[in-house]
C-alpha positions as CSV (number, residue, x, y, z in Angstrom):
1,X,-19.8,-20.1,-16.9
2,X,-20.5,-17.6,-14.4
3,X,-17.3,-17.8,-12.2
4,X,-18.5,-15.8,-8.1
5,X,-15.2,-13.8,-6.8
6,X,-15.4,-13.7,-3.5
7,X,-14.0,-9.8,-2.7
8,X,-13.9,-9.9,1.4
9,X,-12.4,-8.1,3.8
10,X,-11.2,-11.2,5.9
11,X,-10.1,-10.1,10.0
12,X,-6.2,-12.1,10.2
13,X,-6.0,-14.9,12.2
14,X,-9.9,-14.9,12.9
15,X,-9.5,-18.7,11.4
16,X,-12.9,-19.2,12.0
17,X,-15.3,-16.0,11.2
18,X,-13.0,-16.1,8.4
19,X,-15.0,-19.7,7.2
20,X,-18.0,-18.3,8.2
21,X,-17.7,-15.2,5.7
22,X,-16.6,-17.6,3.2
23,X,-19.7,-20.1,3.1
24,X,-22.2,-17.2,3.2
25,X,-21.1,-15.2,0.5
26,X,-20.7,-19.1,-1.2
27,X,-24.2,-19.3,-0.4
28,X,-25.2,-15.8,-1.7
29,X,-23.3,-16.8,-5.1
30,X,-24.6,-20.0,-5.8
31,X,-28.3,-18.1,-4.8
32,X,-27.0,-16.3,-7.9
33,X,-26.7,-18.7,-10.3
34,X,-22.5,-19.4,-10.0
35,X,-21.1,-22.3,-11.3
36,X,-17.7,-21.7,-9.6
37,X,-16.7,-19.4,-6.7
38,X,-12.6,-17.8,-6.1
39,X,-11.4,-15.9,-3.3
40,X,-8.2,-13.8,-2.7
41,X,-5.0,-15.0,-1.6
42,X,-5.2,-16.5,1.9
43,X,-8.6,-15.7,2.3
44,X,-9.1,-18.1,6.0
45,X,-5.9,-16.4,7.5
46,X,-6.3,-13.0,6.3
47,X,-3.5,-11.7,4.5
48,X,-0.5,-11.3,5.7
49,X,-0.8,-13.6,9.1
50,X,3.1,-12.6,9.7
51,X,4.0,-14.7,12.1
52,X,0.8,-16.5,13.3
53,X,2.2,-18.6,10.6
54,X,5.5,-20.0,12.8
55,X,2.6,-21.3,15.1
56,X,1.3,-25.1,14.7
57,X,-1.4,-24.8,15.9
58,X,-2.2,-22.1,13.9
59,X,-1.9,-23.9,10.7
60,X,-3.3,-27.2,11.6
61,X,-6.6,-25.4,12.9
62,X,-6.6,-23.8,9.5
63,X,-5.9,-26.8,7.8
64,X,-8.9,-28.2,9.6
65,X,-11.2,-25.2,9.2
66,X,-10.7,-25.5,5.3
67,X,-11.7,-29.1,5.1
68,X,-14.8,-28.0,7.4
69,X,-15.3,-25.5,4.7
70,X,-15.1,-27.4,1.6
71,X,-17.4,-30.0,3.3
72,X,-20.4,-27.5,4.3
73,X,-19.8,-25.6,0.5
74,X,-22.7,-25.8,-1.3
75,X,-23.1,-27.4,-4.7
76,X,-20.5,-25.4,-6.3
77,X,-16.7,-25.8,-6.6
78,X,-14.4,-22.9,-4.7
79,X,-11.1,-21.9,-5.1
80,X,-9.5,-21.5,-1.5
81,X,-6.7,-19.0,-0.8
82,X,-5.2,-20.4,2.0
83,X,-1.9,-22.2,3.5
84,X,-1.4,-26.0,3.5
85,X,1.6,-27.4,6.1
86,X,5.3,-28.5,4.0
87,X,5.6,-32.2,5.1
88,X,8.8,-33.3,3.1
89,X,11.0,-32.1,6.1
90,X,13.3,-29.6,4.2
91,X,12.8,-26.1,3.6
92,X,10.2,-23.1,4.9
93,X,7.5,-24.8,7.5
94,X,4.2,-23.7,4.8
95,X,3.1,-23.2,1.2
96,X,0.7,-20.5,-0.1
97,X,-1.5,-22.4,-1.8
98,X,-4.7,-22.3,-3.5
99,X,-7.6,-25.2,-2.5
100,X,-9.8,-26.6,-4.8
101,X,-13.1,-27.3,-3.0
102,X,-14.9,-29.6,-5.1
103,X,-17.6,-32.8,-3.7
104,X,-17.2,-32.1,-0.5
105,X,-13.5,-32.1,-0.1
106,X,-9.7,-30.6,-1.0
107,X,-9.3,-32.7,-4.7
108,X,-5.8,-30.1,-5.5
109,X,-3.8,-28.1,-3.8
110,X,-2.5,-25.4,-6.4
111,X,1.1,-24.0,-4.4
112,X,2.5,-20.4,-4.8
113,X,5.8,-20.3,-6.6
114,X,7.2,-16.1,-6.8
115,X,7.5,-14.9,-2.9
116,X,7.8,-11.2,-2.6
117,X,10.1,-10.5,-0.4
118,X,10.4,-6.4,-0.5
119,X,8.7,-3.7,1.2
120,X,6.1,-5.0,3.0
121,X,6.2,-8.5,1.9
122,X,8.0,-10.8,4.3
123,X,7.2,-14.0,2.6
124,X,10.2,-15.9,1.8
125,X,10.4,-15.5,5.7
126,X,7.5,-18.1,6.3
127,X,7.3,-20.0,3.0
128,X,8.2,-22.8,0.8
129,X,7.9,-22.3,-3.5
130,X,6.1,-24.7,-5.2
131,X,8.3,-27.4,-6.3
132,X,9.6,-26.7,-9.9
133,X,8.8,-29.2,-12.8
134,X,5.5,-30.1,-12.5
135,X,3.2,-28.4,-15.8
136,X,0.3,-29.8,-14.5
137,X,0.8,-28.6,-11.1
138,X,-1.1,-25.0,-11.0
139,X,-3.8,-26.7,-13.9
140,X,-7.8,-28.0,-12.7
141,X,-9.9,-28.9,-15.5
142,X,-13.9,-28.0,-14.9
143,X,-16.7,-28.3,-16.8
144,X,-14.8,-28.4,-19.9
145,X,-12.5,-25.9,-19.5
146,X,-8.8,-26.0,-18.7
147,X,-8.3,-23.3,-15.8
148,X,-5.0,-22.1,-15.1
149,X,-4.7,-21.4,-11.6
150,X,-1.6,-18.6,-10.2
151,X,-1.6,-16.5,-6.7
152,X,-1.2,-13.4,-6.9
153,X,2.9,-12.5,-7.4
154,X,2.6,-15.4,-10.0
155,X,1.1,-13.5,-12.9
156,X,3.7,-10.4,-12.2
157,X,6.6,-11.6,-13.9
158,X,6.2,-11.5,-17.5
159,X,9.3,-11.0,-19.5
160,X,7.4,-9.4,-22.0
161,X,5.9,-6.9,-19.8
162,X,8.3,-5.8,-17.4
163,X,12.0,-4.2,-18.4
164,X,13.6,-5.6,-15.0
165,X,12.0,-8.9,-13.6
166,X,12.1,-9.6,-9.8
167,X,12.2,-13.4,-10.7
168,X,14.1,-15.7,-13.2
169,X,11.1,-18.3,-13.4
170,X,7.5,-17.4,-14.7
171,X,4.8,-19.8,-13.9
172,X,3.1,-18.5,-16.3
173,X,5.0,-20.4,-18.9
174,X,4.9,-23.0,-17.7
175,X,1.2,-23.4,-17.3
176,X,0.9,-22.2,-21.0
177,X,2.2,-25.1,-22.6
178,X,-1.8,-26.6,-21.5
179,X,-3.2,-23.7,-23.2
180,X,-5.4,-22.7,-20.7
181,X,-8.6,-20.8,-21.5
182,X,-9.0,-19.3,-18.5
183,X,-6.3,-17.6,-15.6
184,X,-7.7,-17.5,-12.2
185,X,-5.4,-15.2,-9.6
186,X,-5.9,-15.1,-6.4
187,X,-4.4,-12.2,-4.8
188,X,-3.9,-10.0,-1.9
189,X,-2.7,-6.5,-3.6
190,X,-2.4,-3.3,-1.3
191,X,-2.9,-0.4,-2.8
192,X,-0.4,2.2,-3.5
193,X,-1.7,5.5,-4.9
194,X,-1.8,4.8,-8.9
195,X,-1.4,0.8,-8.9
196,X,-5.2,0.1,-10.2
197,X,-4.4,1.2,-13.2
198,X,-0.4,-0.6,-13.2
199,X,-2.6,-4.0,-12.2
200,X,-5.1,-3.5,-15.1
201,X,-1.8,-2.6,-17.6
202,X,-0.2,-5.9,-16.7
203,X,-3.2,-8.0,-16.3
204,X,-4.3,-6.8,-19.7
205,X,-0.9,-7.7,-21.3
206,X,-1.2,-11.0,-19.5
207,X,-4.4,-12.1,-21.1
208,X,-3.0,-10.6,-24.7
209,X,-0.2,-12.9,-24.4
210,X,-2.2,-15.7,-23.8
211,X,-4.9,-14.9,-25.9
212,X,-6.9,-16.4,-22.7
213,X,-9.1,-14.5,-19.9
214,X,-7.8,-13.2,-16.8
215,X,-9.7,-13.2,-13.7
216,X,-8.1,-11.8,-10.6
217,X,-9.6,-12.2,-7.3
218,X,-8.6,-9.3,-4.5
219,X,-8.9,-8.9,-0.8
220,X,-10.5,-6.0,0.2
221,X,-10.3,-4.0,3.5
222,X,-7.4,-2.7,6.1
223,X,-5.0,-5.1,7.8
224,X,-2.8,-3.2,10.6
225,X,-0.6,-0.6,8.4
226,X,-2.0,-2.4,5.3
227,X,-5.2,-1.3,2.9
228,X,-6.6,-3.5,0.3
229,X,-8.6,-1.6,-2.2
230,X,-10.3,-4.8,-4.3
231,X,-11.5,-3.6,-7.8
232,X,-11.0,-7.2,-8.9
233,X,-11.4,-7.8,-12.6
234,X,-11.6,-9.7,-15.9
235,X,-10.0,-9.6,-18.9
236,X,-10.5,-10.7,-22.8
237,X,-8.4,-12.6,-24.5
238,X,-7.5,-9.2,-26.5
239,X,-6.6,-8.1,-23.3
240,X,-9.4,-5.4,-22.6
241,X,-11.3,-5.4,-19.6
242,X,-14.6,-7.0,-19.4
243,X,-14.9,-6.6,-15.7
244,X,-13.9,-4.9,-12.6
245,X,-15.5,-5.3,-9.2
246,X,-16.5,-2.1,-6.0
247,X,-13.0,-0.3,-4.9
248,X,-12.7,-0.5,-1.4
249,X,-16.0,-2.8,-0.4
250,X,-16.8,-6.3,0.2
251,X,-18.8,-8.0,-3.0
252,X,-20.2,-11.0,-4.5
253,X,-19.0,-10.1,-7.9
254,X,-20.1,-12.1,-11.0
255,X,-18.2,-12.9,-13.9
256,X,-19.8,-13.8,-17.0
257,X,-17.4,-15.4,-19.0
258,X,-19.3,-15.4,-22.0
259,X,-19.0,-11.9,-21.3
260,X,-22.9,-11.5,-21.9
261,X,-23.7,-9.4,-19.0
262,X,-21.0,-8.1,-17.0
263,X,-20.3,-5.1,-15.5
264,X,-17.4,-2.7,-15.1
265,X,-18.1,-0.6,-11.6
266,X,-17.0,3.4,-12.4
267,X,-14.4,4.4,-10.1
268,X,-12.2,7.6,-9.5
269,X,-8.3,6.7,-9.5
270,X,-7.7,10.0,-8.6
271,X,-4.7,10.6,-6.2
272,X,-7.0,12.0,-3.4
273,X,-9.6,10.0,-4.1
274,X,-7.8,6.8,-3.6
275,X,-6.3,8.9,-0.4
276,X,-9.4,9.2,0.7
277,X,-11.0,5.7,0.8
278,X,-7.6,4.3,1.6
279,X,-7.3,6.3,4.9
280,X,-11.2,5.8,5.9
281,X,-10.8,1.8,5.6
282,X,-8.0,1.8,6.9
283,X,-8.6,3.4,10.3
284,X,-11.9,2.0,9.9
285,X,-10.6,-1.3,10.1
286,X,-7.3,-0.9,12.7
287,X,-9.8,0.5,15.0
288,X,-12.5,-1.9,14.6
289,X,-9.9,-5.5,14.3
290,X,-8.4,-3.9,17.0
291,X,-11.5,-4.1,19.3
292,X,-12.4,-0.7,19.5
293,X,-15.5,1.6,18.8
294,X,-14.3,5.5,19.6
295,X,-11.2,7.4,19.0
296,X,-10.3,10.4,20.8
297,X,-8.3,13.4,18.1
298,X,-5.9,15.6,19.6
299,X,-7.8,19.6,17.6
300,X,-4.8,22.1,17.2
301,X,-6.7,24.4,14.6
302,X,-4.0,22.7,12.1
303,X,-4.9,21.0,8.9
304,X,-3.4,17.5,10.2
305,X,-5.1,17.4,12.8
306,X,-8.4,18.8,11.0
307,X,-7.8,16.1,8.1
308,X,-7.1,13.0,10.8
309,X,-10.8,14.0,12.8
310,X,-12.6,14.2,9.3
311,X,-11.6,10.9,8.9
312,X,-12.0,9.6,12.0
313,X,-15.5,10.9,11.5
314,X,-16.6,9.6,8.3
315,X,-14.8,6.0,9.4
316,X,-16.6,5.7,13.0
317,X,-19.5,8.4,13.0
318,X,-19.3,11.5,14.4
319,X,-20.4,10.5,17.6
320,X,-17.7,8.1,17.9
321,X,-15.3,10.5,18.4
322,X,-13.5,12.9,20.5
323,X,-11.8,15.9,20.1
324,X,-9.2,17.9,22.4
325,X,-8.7,21.1,22.3
326,X,-5.5,22.1,24.6
327,X,-4.5,25.6,24.5
328,X,-2.0,27.2,25.9
329,X,-0.3,30.9,25.7
330,X,0.7,30.7,22.4
331,X,-2.3,29.4,20.5
332,X,-4.3,31.9,18.6
333,X,-7.8,32.5,18.8
334,X,-8.4,31.4,15.1
335,X,-7.4,28.1,16.2
336,X,-9.0,27.4,19.3
337,X,-12.6,29.2,17.0
338,X,-11.4,27.4,13.7
339,X,-11.7,23.8,15.6
340,X,-14.9,24.1,17.3
341,X,-16.1,25.1,14.4
342,X,-14.9,21.9,12.4
343,X,-16.0,19.6,15.6
344,X,-19.4,21.2,14.8
345,X,-19.7,21.3,11.3
346,X,-18.6,17.4,11.5
347,X,-21.3,17.1,15.0
348,X,-18.4,15.8,17.1
349,X,-17.8,16.4,20.7
350,X,-15.3,18.5,21.9
351,X,-13.1,18.6,25.2
352,X,-11.5,21.7,26.5
353,X,-8.0,21.4,28.1
354,X,-6.0,24.5,28.5
355,X,-2.4,23.7,30.0
356,X,-0.8,27.1,30.7
357,X,-1.7,25.7,34.5
358,X,0.5,22.4,33.8
359,X,3.2,24.6,32.0
360,X,3.7,26.5,35.1
361,X,3.9,23.7,37.1
362,X,6.7,22.3,34.9
363,X,8.5,25.5,35.3
364,X,8.5,25.7,38.7
365,X,10.0,22.0,38.8
366,X,12.3,22.3,36.8
367,X,13.7,26.0,37.3
368,X,16.5,24.7,39.4
369,X,18.0,21.9,37.0
370,X,17.2,24.7,34.3
371,X,19.1,27.2,35.8
372,X,21.7,28.8,33.7
373,X,20.3,27.5,30.4
374,X,18.7,29.7,28.3
375,X,14.8,28.6,26.8
376,X,15.4,26.0,23.8
377,X,13.0,22.9,21.9
378,X,13.1,21.9,25.4
379,X,10.1,23.3,26.3
380,X,8.5,23.5,23.5
381,X,8.7,19.9,23.7
382,X,7.5,19.9,26.8
383,X,4.6,21.6,25.7
384,X,3.6,18.4,23.6
385,X,4.1,16.1,26.3
386,X,1.9,17.4,28.4
387,X,-0.7,17.2,25.0
388,X,0.3,14.0,24.7
389,X,-0.1,12.7,28.2
390,X,-3.3,14.8,28.8
391,X,-4.7,12.5,25.6
392,X,-3.3,9.8,26.5
393,X,-5.4,9.8,29.5
394,X,-8.6,10.4,27.6
395,X,-7.9,7.3,25.5
396,X,-7.6,4.8,28.5
397,X,-10.4,6.4,30.3
398,X,-12.6,6.1,27.1
399,X,-11.4,3.1,26.4
400,X,-10.8,5.5,22.8
401,X,-7.9,4.3,20.4
402,X,-6.1,7.7,19.9
403,X,-5.3,9.4,16.8
404,X,-1.8,10.6,15.9
405,X,-1.8,13.9,13.9
406,X,1.7,13.9,12.4
407,X,2.0,13.9,8.4
408,X,4.9,11.8,6.3
409,X,6.7,15.1,5.8
410,X,7.0,16.0,9.3
411,X,7.7,12.0,10.5
412,X,10.4,12.1,8.0
413,X,12.3,15.4,9.3
414,X,11.2,14.3,13.1
415,X,9.2,17.4,13.1
416,X,7.0,15.9,16.0
417,X,7.7,15.1,19.7
418,X,8.6,11.7,20.9
419,X,6.3,10.7,23.4
420,X,4.1,14.2,22.3
421,X,2.4,14.3,19.6
422,X,3.3,11.4,18.3
423,X,1.6,9.8,21.3
424,X,-1.4,7.2,20.0
425,X,-1.9,4.2,18.6
426,X,-2.3,4.5,14.6
427,X,-1.1,7.5,13.1
428,X,-4.3,7.8,9.6
429,X,-2.0,10.3,7.8
430,X,2.2,9.2,7.9
431,X,2.0,8.2,5.0
432,X,0.6,11.6,3.4
433,X,2.7,14.1,2.5
434,X,1.6,18.3,3.7
435,X,1.1,19.0,0.2
436,X,-1.2,15.9,0.2
437,X,-2.6,16.9,3.1
438,X,-3.7,20.5,1.8
439,X,-5.3,19.1,-1.7
440,X,-7.3,16.4,0.8
441,X,-8.9,19.0,2.5
442,X,-9.8,21.1,-0.6
443,X,-10.4,17.6,-2.4
444,X,-13.1,16.9,0.3
445,X,-14.4,20.3,0.9
446,X,-15.7,19.5,-3.0
447,X,-16.6,16.1,-3.0
448,X,-17.5,15.2,0.7
449,X,-18.5,18.5,2.9
450,X,-17.8,21.9,3.2
451,X,-16.9,21.3,7.0
452,X,-13.3,21.9,7.2
453,X,-13.2,25.8,8.0
454,X,-11.6,27.3,4.9
455,X,-9.5,29.0,7.2
456,X,-7.3,26.1,8.4
457,X,-7.0,25.1,4.8
458,X,-5.3,29.1,4.6
459,X,-3.6,30.3,7.1
460,X,0.2,29.1,7.2
461,X,1.2,26.1,8.8
462,X,2.1,26.6,12.5
463,X,3.1,24.5,15.7
464,X,1.9,27.3,17.7
465,X,4.2,26.6,20.5
466,X,6.2,30.1,20.7
467,X,5.5,33.3,19.5
468,X,4.8,34.1,16.2
469,X,6.4,30.5,15.0
470,X,6.1,29.2,12.2
471,X,6.8,26.2,10.1
472,X,9.0,27.9,7.1
473,X,11.4,29.0,10.4
474,X,12.9,26.0,10.3
475,X,11.9,23.9,7.2
476,X,12.1,24.7,3.3
477,X,8.3,25.3,1.3
478,X,6.5,23.1,1.8
479,X,6.5,22.4,-1.7
480,X,9.9,22.3,-2.2
481,X,10.9,20.1,0.9
482,X,8.3,17.8,-0.4
483,X,9.5,17.1,-3.6
484,X,12.7,16.3,-2.0
485,X,11.3,14.2,0.3
486,X,10.1,12.4,-2.2
487,X,12.6,11.6,-4.5
488,X,14.6,10.8,-1.8
489,X,12.1,8.1,0.1
490,X,10.1,6.9,-2.6
491,X,13.0,7.3,-6.0
492,X,15.8,6.0,-3.7
493,X,17.6,9.0,-5.6
494,X,21.4,10.0,-3.1
495,X,22.0,13.4,-2.4
496,X,23.9,14.1,-5.8
497,X,21.2,12.9,-7.8
498,X,18.7,15.2,-5.9
499,X,20.8,18.1,-6.4
500,X,21.3,17.6,-10.4
501,X,17.2,18.0,-10.3
502,X,17.6,21.2,-9.4
503,X,17.3,22.0,-5.2
504,X,20.5,24.0,-3.3
505,X,23.0,21.3,-2.3
506,X,22.5,23.8,1.6
507,X,19.0,22.6,1.0
508,X,19.5,19.0,0.0
509,X,22.2,18.7,2.9
510,X,20.0,19.8,5.6
511,X,16.7,17.5,4.7
512,X,18.9,14.7,4.2
513,X,20.5,15.2,7.2
514,X,16.9,15.6,9.8
515,X,15.8,12.6,7.7
516,X,18.7,10.5,9.0
517,X,18.8,11.3,12.6
518,X,14.9,11.3,12.8
519,X,15.2,7.3,12.4
520,X,15.3,6.6,16.3
521,X,11.4,8.3,16.4
522,X,10.3,7.2,13.2
523,X,11.7,3.9,15.1
524,X,8.7,4.3,18.1
525,X,5.9,6.2,15.7
526,X,2.2,4.5,15.5
527,X,1.6,2.4,12.7
528,X,-0.5,3.8,9.8
529,X,-1.3,4.0,6.4
530,X,0.8,2.6,3.5
531,X,-0.4,4.7,0.5
532,X,2.7,5.5,-1.2
533,X,5.4,2.8,-3.0
534,X,7.5,3.7,0.4
535,X,6.5,4.5,3.3
536,X,7.9,4.7,7.6
537,X,6.1,1.2,8.0
538,X,6.9,-2.6,8.0
539,X,8.7,-2.3,4.4
540,X,11.6,0.7,5.7
541,X,14.2,-1.1,7.2
542,X,17.0,1.5,7.8
543,X,19.6,0.8,10.5
544,X,19.6,3.0,13.4
545,X,23.1,3.6,14.5
546,X,24.7,4.0,11.2
547,X,26.7,6.3,9.3
548,X,24.5,6.6,6.2
549,X,26.1,8.4,3.5
550,X,24.1,8.4,0.4
């Protein structure tokens, strides 16, 4: 059998457009000789549809589109990721399901059992789980083959693979009583760095346990803060990898179940490569799916704005990125020259707006109410807010989305100015710590092109808001800071556990205090791309007004 995985990049809420994409891909699959097509999870709505699912009209239009799609398909069945209204009068309003479309109709609906409610996932808010007790519910029979169908999380709870399972039930165990010759999993699994290796290990273990082929169909593209890396794949009954589709790209990917002519697409699973491709795809899709085609980036001469600029140039085209230099009396000549060189290397337009005259007007205006107060971070924040206002003005005038340039380390400890450098519509590198930003810049120069001036990479980081300012005046070295933050944010380590790992109690107390007090800033930050298991996005739900003892 030839199974075509329709690895597509849906737009959330674009039911008609997504149906058209699926139909066009199914027609291409038919031309390739496919016997069966499968989409990713919720391909018709786009994943995640979130509160759109609370609207009856949205669910009704989705069902209508599914019926029309089933009717219009070429002479070939399709497993379609979709939603189905729950008409029982009990439970949540909809099911997350796979619709078995054949002969012009929806022949069967397979419902998702395990509903993730952790990190960025909130499926129990909307979906009713599949009813218990029907072992045939996940089985379809086609061309003499018994096929078990699971939806994303339903394949992620094998007691023989996980030491600590999230759920008591395992839909695959019930399905196994029918001895499926193939398991097909419809998935919308967003990337976190290194996740594909875990996926392949886990799916291979499922194939080996049940001595069956496993086919995994994943979504690709960026939706809000999530990036889906594709990399749909298939496994032999012995658990070995049989086929893998491209990463970070749409593809109609054909899997030959007789294993005669399959492709394992080459891929680079290094941290920097995955980060780069995720940032580019996430930025491109966020900007375009939000209705923009151009962006604005403030260039400071530092590493963060440089990396944001090269991502923007790759994602949108250099001709669609305007770089803005806003030197102050504290900006070094080198920072200005480095910014201009970077923009020239990439072919991006620059606008230079010196802010000293505006700073002087602020000083004059605030002289009386500030009388008796000495200079402090207030004056530094005013500089940042002047720049934020200028950038937003250009964003409005040019109808170009402003990309913020702050990294995860800064956002964690509040080393950023609310309504200043935090202004903007999308935070490109907000889940990349400072150490990772430097590593990505070096990787970029080695693998993409030597466009980031070496001086930007090698000079000590500075906000340049006062004379001779360096980041390390206020923060510990970034390798120390980032190690502490990773333990606390991504590993959920307490203060004492971090100290036991070898870090100074005084430094740990300072950093954890900064993280706690910066919570209100993060709540108002622009959305950014999730890369790590724990980012400051939809999955971060810390209280604001609290006493946090960890």
